[in-house]
C-alpha positions in Angstrom: -7.2 -45.6 20.5 -10.6 -46.1 22.1 -11.2 -48.8 24.7 -13.9 -51.4 23.9 -12.9 -51.1 20.2 -12.1 -54.4 18.5 -8.7 -54.9 16.9 -6.9 -57.6 14.9 -3.1 -57.7 15.0 -1.0 -59.7 12.6 2.3 -60.4 14.3 5.7 -60.7 12.6 5.4 -64.5 12.7 2.1 -64.1 10.8 -0.1 -65.3 13.6 -3.3 -63.2 14.2 -4.5 -61.9 17.6 -7.8 -60.2 18.0 -10.0 -58.8 20.7 -11.1 -55.7 22.6 -8.5 -53.2 23.8 -8.0 -53.4 27.6 -4.8 -51.3 28.0 -1.9 -49.9 26.0 1.5 -48.6 27.0 4.9 -47.9 25.3 5.9 -51.6 25.1 2.7 -53.7 24.9 -1.0 -53.9 24.1 -3.4 -56.0 26.2 -6.6 -57.3 24.5 -9.5 -59.3 25.8 -11.2 -62.0 23.7 -13.9 -64.3 25.1 -12.8 -63.6 28.7 -9.1 -64.3 28.1 -6.5 -61.5 28.1 -3.7 -61.6 25.6 -0.6 -59.4 25.7 1.0 -58.4 22.4 4.4 -56.7 22.4 4.5 -53.7 20.0 7.7 -54.9 18.6 6.0 -58.1 17.4 3.2 -56.3 15.5 3.3 -56.3 11.7 -0.2 -55.1 10.8 -3.2 -53.6 12.7 -6.8 -53.6 11.7 -9.7 -51.9 13.5 -12.8 -54.0 13.3 -15.8 -51.7 12.7 -19.3 -52.3 14.1 -21.8 -52.9 11.5 -25.5 -52.2 12.2 -26.4 -54.0 9.0 -24.7 -57.2 10.2 -26.3 -57.0 13.6 -29.8 -56.3 12.3 -29.4 -59.0 9.7 -28.8 -61.6 12.4 -31.8 -60.4 14.4 -34.0 -60.4 11.2 -32.8 -63.9 10.2 -33.5 -65.2 13.7 -37.0 -63.7 13.7 -37.7 -65.2 10.3 -36.6 -68.7 11.4 -38.7 -68.5 14.6 -41.7 -67.4 12.4 -41.2 -70.3 10.0 -40.8 -72.8 12.9 -43.9 -71.5 14.7 -46.1 -71.8 11.6 -44.9 -75.3 10.8 -45.9 -76.6 14.3 -49.2 -74.7 14.7 -52.1 -76.8 13.4 -54.1 -75.2 10.7 -57.9 -75.1 11.3 -60.0 -77.0 8.9 -62.8 -74.7 7.8 -64.7 -77.4 6.0 -65.1 -79.8 8.7 
């Protein structure tokens, strides 16, 4: 497993834990999410999902933000009156 990769674990009690891989050994996996470390025992894991990076999602957020800034800027800039 690669470090810095995002994972989501479903535990036997059906709770979900997600974050970036910090370390792994025979008994446990340590993840970091929003600055907090979480330890998951391998014996408690029911399902593992690897979250994949999506360039489309990332570029979509940037495009949407640029569009909103453009709309906001045009709504506050006064339009010149050519007739008068």
